[in-house]
LODRENFI-356388 format. One record per residue (C-alpha): y, x, z. Coordinates in steps of 0.2 Angstrom, whole numbers, padded with zeros to 4 digits, always signed. Example, Ala and Ser with C-alpha at 12.3 -4.5 7.8 and 13.67 -1.06 7.14 Angstrom:
-0022+0062+0039 -0005+0068+0036 
END
This chain:
+0513+0547+0296 +0519+0565+0292 +0520+0578+0306 +0533+0591+0309 +0528+0608+0304 +0520+0619+0317 +0530+0634+0324 +0528+0651+0315 +0514+0661+0324 +0525+0675+0330 +0539+0663+0336 +0526+0652+0345 +0519+0667+0354 +0537+0672+0359 +0541+0655+0366 +0524+0653+0375 +0528+0669+0385 +0546+0662+0388 +0538+0646+0394 +0527+0655+0406 +0510+0654+0397 +0499+0670+0398 +0492+0676+0382 +0474+0670+0387 +0481+0653+0392 +0491+0652+0375 +0475+0656+0366 +0466+0642+0375 +0479+0630+0370 +0477+0636+0352 +0458+0632+0353 +0461+0615+0359 +0474+0611+0345 +0464+0620+0332 +0481+0626+0324 +0498+0633+0329 +0508+0621+0340 +0524+0612+0337 +0538+0615+0349 +0535+0599+0358 +0516+0603+0359 +0520+0620+0366 +0532+0613+0379 +0519+0600+0384 +0505+0614+0387 +0517+0625+0396 +0523+0612+0409 +0506+0604+0412 +0498+0621+0414 +0512+0628+0425 +0508+0632+0443 +0519+0618+0449 +0509+0605+0439 +0491+0611+0438 +0489+0621+0454 +0479+0633+0445 +0479+0646+0459 +0477+0634+0473 +0465+0621+0468 +0449+0631+0473 +0456+0633+0491 +0463+0615+0493 +0445+0608+0491 +0441+0615+0508 +0453+0603+0517 +0446+0587+0524 +0453+0571+0516 +0443+0557+0521 +0442+0545+0536 +0439+0527+0539 +0458+0524+0540 +0462+0533+0524 +0465+0521+0509 +0471+0534+0496 +0469+0552+0497 +0476+0567+0487 +0478+0564+0468 +0490+0550+0468 +0509+0550+0470 +0507+0549+0489 +0493+0546+0502 +0490+0530+0511 +0483+0526+0528 +0479+0509+0536 +0489+0506+0552 +0483+0489+0558 +0489+0471+0555 +0485+0472+0537 +0498+0486+0534 +0497+0503+0527 +0508+0519+0528 +0512+0529+0513 +0519+0547+0514 +0520+0563+0506 +0530+0580+0507 +0536+0590+0492 +0546+0605+0489 +0563+0608+0480 +0565+0626+0484 +0570+0635+0469 +0582+0622+0463 +0590+0621+0480 +0594+0640+0480 +0602+0639+0462 +0612+0623+0466 +0610+0619+0484 +0618+0601+0484 +0609+0594+0469 +0593+0604+0472 +0591+0596+0489 +0598+0579+0484 +0585+0577+0470 +0571+0583+0481 +0575+0568+0492 +0576+0557+0477 +0559+0563+0470 +0549+0561+0486 +0557+0543+0488 +0550+0539+0471 +0533+0546+0475 +0532+0533+0489 +0539+0518+0482 +0529+0521+0466 +0514+0516+0477 +0522+0499+0481 +0529+0504+0498 +0546+0502+0504 +0553+0518+0511 +0557+0517+0529 +0561+0535+0534 +0565+0553+0527 +0561+0569+0535 +0564+0587+0530 +0558+0605+0534 +0571+0618+0530 +0570+0637+0530 +0585+0648+0528 +0589+0667+0528 +0599+0677+0540 +0612+0664+0547 +0625+0678+0548 +0626+0680+0529 +0639+0670+0519 +0626+0666+0506 +0614+0658+0519 +0628+0648+0526 +0633+0642+0509 +0616+0637+0504 +0613+0628+0521 +0629+0619+0519 +0625+0613+0502 +0607+0608+0506 +0612+0598+0522 +0626+0589+0512 +0614+0585+0498 +0600+0578+0509 +0613+0568+0519 +0622+0562+0503 +0607+0556+0494 +0598+0549+0509 +0613+0540+0517 +0618+0532+0500 +0601+0526+0496 +0599+0518+0513 +0584+0526+0520 +0587+0534+0537 +0584+0553+0539 +0575+0553+0556 +0568+0570+0559 +0564+0588+0553 +0565+0606+0557 +0575+0622+0553 +0570+0640+0555 +0580+0656+0550 +0573+0672+0545 +0579+0686+0533 +0563+0684+0523 +0571+0668+0516 +0587+0676+0511 +0584+0675+0493 +0572+0660+0493 +0576+0646+0505 +0563+0632+0507 +0568+0614+0506 +0553+0602+0509 +0557+0584+0509 +0546+0570+0516 +0546+0551+0515 +0536+0538+0524 +0535+0520+0518 +0526+0504+0522 +0516+0491+0512 +0503+0478+0513 +0486+0487+0513 +0480+0475+0499 +0495+0479+0487 +0493+0497+0483 +0499+0503+0465 +0491+0518+0456 +0495+0528+0441 +0478+0524+0431 +0483+0516+0415 +0471+0504+0407 +0471+0490+0393 +0471+0494+0375 +0487+0490+0367 +0496+0487+0383 +0515+0492+0383 +0521+0508+0390 +0538+0505+0398 +0552+0516+0403 +0564+0510+0417 +0578+0517+0427 +0592+0529+0421 +0595+0537+0404 +0587+0554+0399 +0598+0569+0398 +0596+0587+0396 +0596+0591+0414 +0580+0599+0422 +0572+0604+0406 +0558+0617+0411 +0561+0613+0429 +0542+0614+0433 +0541+0631+0424 +0556+0638+0433 +0548+0633+0450 +0532+0642+0444 +0540+0659+0443 +0548+0672+0455 +0567+0673+0456 +0577+0688+0450 +0596+0691+0451 +0599+0680+0436 +0596+0664+0446 +0613+0657+0441 +0607+0657+0423 +0594+0644+0428 +0607+0631+0434 +0603+0620+0419 +0585+0618+0425 +0592+0609+0441 +0592+0590+0440 +0607+0579+0444 +0604+0564+0456 +0612+0547+0458 +0607+0539+0474 +0615+0522+0470 +0604+0521+0454 +0589+0526+0465 +0593+0511+0477 +0593+0499+0462 +0577+0507+0455 +0568+0504+0472 +0573+0486+0473 +0569+0482+0455 +0552+0490+0456 +0547+0482+0472 +0553+0465+0465 +0542+0468+0449 +0528+0473+0461 +0528+0456+0469 +0522+0449+0453 +0506+0452+0443 +0514+0461+0429 +0510+0480+0433 +0494+0488+0427 +0500+0506+0432 +0516+0515+0437 +0521+0533+0439 +0537+0542+0444 +0544+0554+0431 +0545+0569+0442 +0541+0587+0437 +0539+0588+0418 +0546+0571+0416 +0539+0560+0402 +0526+0573+0399 +0517+0573+0416 +0519+0554+0418 +0512+0550+0401 +0498+0563+0402 +0493+0558+0420 +0493+0539+0417 +0483+0539+0402 +0471+0553+0408 +0467+0544+0424 +0464+0528+0415 +0453+0537+0402 +0465+0531+0388 +0476+0538+0375 +0494+0535+0373 +0507+0534+0359 +0525+0536+0363 +0540+0534+0351 +0555+0544+0356 +0567+0534+0346 +0566+0520+0360 +0569+0532+0375 +0586+0528+0383 +0597+0543+0380 +0613+0548+0388 +0616+0563+0376 +0617+0564+0357 +0605+0573+0346 +0591+0575+0359 +0575+0582+0352 +0557+0575+0356 +0554+0592+0365 +0570+0589+0376 +0566+0571+0380 +0548+0575+0384 +0552+0589+0396 +0568+0583+0403 +0568+0580+0422 +0582+0568+0423 +0581+0558+0439 +0579+0540+0444 +0566+0536+0430 +0549+0528+0430 +0535+0525+0418 +0524+0509+0419 +0511+0500+0410 +0512+0481+0409 +0500+0467+0407 +0501+0459+0390 +0515+0446+0389 +0524+0452+0404 +0537+0463+0395 +0551+0449+0396 +0549+0446+0414 +0550+0464+0418 +0565+0467+0407 +0574+0452+0415 +0572+0460+0432 +0577+0478+0427 +0592+0471+0418 +0597+0461+0433 +0598+0477+0443 +0608+0485+0429 +0595+0498+0424 +0588+0503+0407 +0572+0495+0401 +0563+0500+0385 +0545+0498+0378 +0543+0516+0372 +0524+0515+0367 +0507+0508+0369 +0490+0513+0376 +0477+0518+0363 +0458+0521+0363 +0460+0538+0355 +0460+0549+0370 +0476+0558+0363 +0494+0559+0367 +0504+0556+0351 +0523+0559+0351 +0533+0551+0337 +0552+0554+0333 +0562+0549+0318 +0547+0544+0308 +0537+0560+0311 +0523+0565+0323 +0530+0579+0335 +0514+0581+0345 +0496+0576+0344 +0485+0583+0358 +0468+0578+0365 +0471+0573+0383 +0454+0577+0391 +0455+0596+0387 +0473+0596+0393 +0466+0593+0410 +0448+0599+0409 +0452+0616+0401 +0468+0619+0411 +0468+0636+0419 +0459+0638+0436 +0459+0655+0445 +0450+0662+0459 +0462+0676+0462 +0458+0691+0472 +0462+0690+0490 +0466+0703+0504 +0465+0699+0522 +0480+0701+0533 +0476+0715+0546 +0474+0709+0564 +0488+0713+0576 +0486+0718+0594 +0488+0706+0608 +0504+0707+0618 +0505+0700+0635 +0517+0703+0650 +0511+0720+0655 +0515+0727+0637 +0534+0723+0638 +0546+0724+0652 +0559+0711+0656 +0576+0719+0652 +0588+0705+0657 +0579+0692+0669 +0575+0674+0667 +0592+0666+0668 +0600+0678+0655 +0585+0676+0644 +0586+0657+0644 +0604+0657+0640 +0601+0668+0625 +0586+0659+0619 +0594+0641+0620 +0609+0648+0609 +0598+0657+0597 +0597+0651+0579 +0579+0645+0580 +0582+0635+0596 +0600+0630+0596 +0605+0612+0594 +0603+0605+0576 +0617+0592+0580 +0628+0600+0566 +0614+0595+0554 +0608+0578+0560 +0625+0571+0562 +0627+0572+0543 +0612+0561+0541 +0612+0542+0544 +0597+0541+0556 +0600+0522+0560 +0602+0514+0543 +0590+0499+0543 +0591+0497+0561 +0573+0501+0565 +0574+0519+0572 +0568+0520+0590 +0568+0539+0592 +0580+0548+0582 +0583+0567+0581 +0585+0576+0598 +0578+0562+0608 +0559+0565+0606 +0546+0577+0600 +0543+0566+0585 +0554+0552+0577 +0549+0534+0580 +0552+0520+0568 +0548+0502+0571 +0540+0492+0557 +0552+0478+0553 +0546+0461+0561 +0533+0470+0571 +0532+0479+0588 +0521+0492+0579 +0529+0508+0575 +0526+0525+0566 +0529+0542+0574 +0532+0556+0562 +0536+0575+0562 +0536+0591+0552 +0530+0607+0559 +0526+0625+0555 +0529+0642+0564 +0530+0654+0549 +0531+0670+0560 +0514+0665+0567 +0507+0663+0549 +0514+0680+0544 +0505+0688+0558 +0489+0679+0556 +0488+0666+0542 +0473+0657+0549 +0479+0655+0566 +0496+0650+0560 +0488+0637+0548 +0478+0630+0563 +0494+0630+0574 +0505+0621+0562 +0492+0606+0561 +0490+0607+0580 +0508+0607+0584 +0511+0591+0573 +0497+0583+0582 +0504+0588+0598 +0522+0581+0594 +0515+0564+0589 +0504+0564+0605 +0520+0568+0615 +0528+0552+0611 +0512+0542+0614 +0507+0540+0596 +0489+0541+0589 +0490+0555+0576 +0482+0548+0560 +0485+0560+0545 +0495+0574+0538 +0504+0579+0522 +0507+0597+0518 +0519+0608+0509 +0511+0625+0505 +0525+0637+0503 +0520+0655+0498 +0524+0670+0488 +0517+0676+0471 +0498+0672+0471 +0495+0686+0459 +0496+0698+0474 +0480+0699+0483 +0489+0699+0500 +0498+0683+0496 +0483+0674+0490 +0474+0680+0505 +0488+0672+0516 +0485+0656+0507 +0466+0655+0508 +0467+0660+0527 +0480+0647+0531 +0470+0633+0522 +0455+0639+0533 +0465+0637+0549 +0472+0620+0543 +0455+0613+0538 +0447+0618+0555 +0462+0610+0565 +0461+0594+0554 +0443+0592+0557 +0443+0595+0575 +0458+0583+0578 +0452+0569+0566 +0468+0572+0556 +0464+0572+0538 +0476+0578+0523 +0480+0563+0512 +0493+0571+0501 +0503+0587+0498 +0512+0600+0487 +0510+0618+0483 +0525+0629+0480 +0521+0647+0475 +0531+0662+0468 +0543+0660+0482 +0549+0678+0480 +0566+0686+0475 +0566+0704+0468 +0548+0705+0473 +0551+0701+0491 +0541+0686+0497 +0545+0673+0510 +0535+0671+0526 +0520+0661+0523 +0525+0643+0527 +0512+0629+0526 +0523+0615+0532 +0514+0600+0540 +0521+0582+0540 +0511+0572+0552 +0511+0553+0555 +0504+0543+0570 +0503+0525+0575 +0510+0516+0591 +0504+0499+0593 +0520+0494+0603 +0536+0504+0601 +0541+0500+0619 +0527+0513+0624 +0536+0528+0616 +0543+0541+0627 +0556+0554+0624 +0563+0571+0631 +0576+0563+0643 +0569+0564+0661 +0575+0552+0675 +0582+0558+0691 +0569+0561+0705 +0554+0563+0694 +0539+0575+0697 +0537+0588+0684 +0519+0593+0679 +0513+0606+0666 +0497+0601+0657 +0487+0615+0649 +0484+0633+0654 +0496+0647+0653 +0491+0665+0650 +0508+0672+0646 +0506+0675+0628 +0521+0685+0621 +0515+0691+0604 +0526+0684+0590 +0536+0674+0603 +0555+0670+0602 +0557+0679+0619 +0550+0695+0611 +0561+0694+0596 +0577+0688+0603 +0577+0697+0620 +0566+0713+0617 +0571+0715+0599 +0553+0716+0593 +0543+0706+0580 +0526+0711+0584 +0508+0706+0590 +0495+0693+0587 +0501+0675+0588 +0495+0664+0602 +0477+0657+0599 +0474+0639+0597 +0459+0632+0606 +0455+0616+0597 +0444+0609+0610 +0458+0611+0623 +0470+0604+0611 +0460+0588+0609 +0456+0587+0627 +0474+0589+0634 +0482+0579+0621 +0470+0564+0623 +0474+0565+0642 +0492+0565+0639 +0492+0550+0627 +0482+0540+0639 +0494+0543+0653 +0509+0538+0642 +0501+0522+0635 +0497+0517+0653 +0515+0518+0657 +0514+0532+0670 +0525+0545+0660 +0544+0544+0660 +0547+0559+0648 +0536+0571+0639 +0539+0587+0629 +0526+0599+0621 +0528+0617+0625 +0532+0627+0609 +0545+0639+0603 +0553+0648+0618 +0539+0644+0630 +0539+0634+0647 +0556+0637+0653 +0564+0633+0637 +0554+0617+0637 +0560+0611+0654 +0578+0617+0649 +0577+0605+0633 +0572+0591+0644 +0587+0594+0655 +0599+0595+0641 +0592+0579+0633 +0595+0569+0649 +0609+0578+0658 +0598+0580+0673 +0594+0596+0682 +0577+0602+0689 +0571+0613+0703 +0556+0623+0698 +0544+0629+0711 +0530+0641+0703 +0533+0659+0704 +0530+0668+0688 +0535+0683+0677 +0543+0682+0660 +0526+0680+0651 +0523+0664+0662 +0540+0657+0658 +0542+0662+0640 +0525+0665+0633 +0521+0653+0619 +0503+0648+0624 +0497+0632+0615 +0490+0615+0620 +0503+0612+0633 +0515+0598+0638 +0527+0595+0652 +0527+0578+0659 +0540+0569+0670 +0531+0556+0681 +0534+0545+0697 +0518+0551+0706 +0514+0570+0702 +0500+0570+0715 +0491+0556+0706 +0493+0564+0689 +0486+0580+0696 +0471+0571+0703 +0469+0562+0686 +0470+0578+0677 +0457+0586+0688 +0445+0572+0686 +0447+0573+0667 +0444+0592+0667 +0462+0595+0661 +0472+0610+0668 +0488+0604+0677 +0501+0613+0688 +0515+0605+0698 +0531+0613+0692 +0544+0605+0703 +0556+0590+0703 +0570+0583+0692 +0587+0580+0700 +0605+0585+0701 +0614+0594+0687 +0608+0612+0688 +0591+0620+0683 +0585+0630+0698 +0573+0644+0693 +0562+0653+0706 +0570+0668+0712 +0587+0661+0716 +0594+0659+0699 +0603+0642+0695 +0611+0637+0679 +0621+0621+0676 +0614+0609+0663 +0632+0608+0656 +0632+0627+0653 +0616+0627+0645 +0621+0612+0634 +0637+0620+0629 +0628+0636+0623 +0615+0626+0614 +0627+0615+0605 +0640+0629+0600 +0629+0640+0589 +0628+0631+0573 +0646+0624+0572 +0652+0642+0576 +0641+0649+0562 +0646+0636+0549 +0664+0637+0553 +0674+0642+0537 +0660+0638+0525 
END
C-alpha cells in the first residue's frame, strides 16, 4: 500500500517545535524513523514523548516510591492500582489531574477530569463506587478565582451526579500562587472480584482491535501537549484543546463494559485518555509485545473530513479501545448496540512490532513500537535544594488578639471554613452505600454493597508545608492521609498520588519534586502504605510564576464492619482526650498566616515512629468500641480541632488545660482528639502503650469554654464557619 509523502524538512522542524518536541528529541525521532515524518507520525511522537504521557522528568525519582505489599495486586503502570481487601474482593483506585483544562474551560475541564478517572477505574473491571477531588484555587477575593471555582465545582457535580457515582470527599485550599493555575485532581475508587482484573496488555496475532463508546471529534487535539507546557496570557486560545464530556454516555459505557467483562470475550482493554487513540493503541500493543494496524476509515466520527492525524490525537471523551478473542466480535457488538453506543472493528494485532495507521487507502504512519517507548526521553534534570527555614514557636511571635477572637477568625478563614457550598452541589448518597459523607468524618466511608465491609477514603496535602520544606511536606501529606483513615477506624492500605509542580527545567522546582518524593517514600515505608498508582502534572506555571508544590495524596483503608466507623460528632457528656505530644509549633501554621499576617518558618516535623504508634493505638480503641468520636489535629491546631467537633455535633465543651496560643493553635503532627465515655481508662491505656495523652475536658452544653474565661456559643462558631463561601461566591 502506498504511503502519504513525509513533511518537508523545514515544515517538520517547525511543527515539531510547535508540538513541544525539543530539537534533540526531534532528532531522536528522525533516527527511529530513518526519514522525515508524516504529520500523523510527528503527532504520535509529540504526544507520546510529552511530559504528560512519558514522565520524562519524573520517572527517575518515582522509582524511589515503595509500590509493593502482600495486599497489592496491581501496582503503578496500569490504568489504576488494585489492592486486596478481603472476602475475595479488591479495591481499584487512582487520582489524576485536569489542571490546565480546568483553567481554560472550568466546567468542561473539571467534568472531563471526572470522566477520565472513572474510565481508568472501570477499565480494570471495577464498578466505581465513589469519587473524590483535591482542589486548589487562587485568592478567593479575585473575580477570576470565583469564576473558576464556580465552574469547576459545577463541572464535578454535573458529571458525577449524572453518571450516578457519589462524590464523597475531597479538600480545597486557597493561595495566590494558584491565581493563574488552579489544580483539579480527581480520584475514583471502584470494587471488583480479586480474580477478575482486566489489564491493557494486548496479545493474540490477528485478534480484533475494537473501538467502543462515543464518536470521535476534533475536541482535545494536543491536550496532552497543552498539559505539558507553561501557561501564558493566551490561555483562551487553547480552548479547543479542552475535551467536552457527556456523563450519560459514560454511564452507558460503564454498564456495557462491565456486561462484556462478565463474559470471556476481552483480551485487553484501555481507556482512550490523554493522546486518545495514539496512547491506547501504542500502550496496548507495546505492553503485549505485539504490533498493531489501525484503519481510520472505520473510526466512528462525528465531524466530516477528519484526517488520520486528527483522529489519532483527538481526546474526545467516553471512548475505549479493546482487543477481543477470536469470534467474540458479534457478542461484543450486540452488547454495545443494546446500550446505544458505537462499536467498530478498526484494526488487528500483528507480529511486526510496529504501529501502522491507514486512511483512505494510504499508510499515514508506520513506526516501530519498542523504540517509541525505550528511546523516549528520560531526564535527570539539575536540582537545587530548598533552603531550610528557622523554627518558629510561641516565644517568637506575640498573640495580638487572644484565643477566642483568633478561633472565630480561623473557623471563618477560606482554608478552614465550611465547604458546604461545595459539597451540597455533589450527590454524596447516590447508590445508597455512603456511610460517612463530607463534613461527618475525617475520611469518607462507603459500604460495599451486600457486605458489612467498607472502604474509607481521603485526599490530603498541605502545600504551604511543601513550599517551606518539600521533604517534610511530602512526608506530612502521606502521614495525614494515614491519620485521617485511622481516625474513622480504618486500616490504611495504600495511596495514589498526584504530583503537581511547576516547570521541571528550573532546578529549584525539580529539587522540590525530588525532595517531596523522598519524604513520601519515607512515610509510605514507615506506615506500610504503598503507592499503587498516580499521576504527575508539571509545568503548572503562568507567566513564569509556579504554584506551591502540591503532592496530593489519595488514601484508601479498610473497615471490616462499617458499623465500627466513627465520625466528628461527639455526644453530650463525653470525656475529651488528646493523643500525641504538643510543642506549640507555629511555623507555617494557619494561625501565623491569618492572625499574625506572616507566612514564615519551618513546617512541623513528622515523627513517623510516633505517627505509627499513636495511630495504631487510636485505631485499636475505635475498633474496641470505646470511642464515640475522633478527629485528627491538622490545620488550625488543637482548638480548631475541638471547635470542628463541636460544630459537627452541635454540642459544646469545657476545656481545662491552660496553654498559650502555641499550645492551642500550633500544628504539631501525630495528634488526635477522642471523645470517650471513660477518659481515665483511656489515659491509663495510653500510658501502658507508651502513647502521650492529655485530658482536655468534657463535652456538653452549647458553648465552647476556653481556659481563661472565654466562652463562645457553638451556634456563633457555626454561623461564622458556614457564611464564608456563600458570601464569597455570591454574585458569581
